[in-house]
C-alpha angles and dihedrals in degrees: 000000000000116000099186109046126073094249125022123236091264096053097261128121117273117245090250093055091043087058091047090054090048090052090050093050091049090049092051094050093047093046093048093050094051092205120214119230088258092053093046091077090069094050101081092063091049093048092047091051091048091051093046091050092048091049091051090049091051092052093047091050090049090052092049091050089050091052092048091052093052117103127205135038117003119212104218093194091054089049091052091049092048090049091050090051090049092050090049091052092047090049093052092047093049092048090050089050092049091048090051093048096047100081093041093047091052089053094051121103122235093264092050091049091052091050090048091053091050093049092046092051091049094048093047091049091049093049091050091051093051092047092049092048092050091047091053091048091051091050091049090049090052091048090051091052095047 
């Protein structure tokens, strides 16, 4: 997978652009929350956890793309093990993120909590849309090849 161009050879974001999007998401969340100086002390742990989770996501997506591009016999047991490992990693990253958010969330005022809920809902909806679009494209690509 290309790490320097805008889009990799396989139609996915480069690692550089994935990081740029992560930076933008972090900036949006921080700007929307309008943290007070007191709340700012909790932010570095949250940002670090967001970045770690994004990096893990990028590597998992790269692995999936690599598996999809392989031709030949597929070992279903190896795929199940790889999926279990991926889910374990995602679980650990999400727990770390929740642990990082907990003290900051408790320090937020009611308006900030409402804004956080709105941003989270928008981000989750956007991610679902991107994943579904990519899934449909991959299915269409397989149909075109077959």
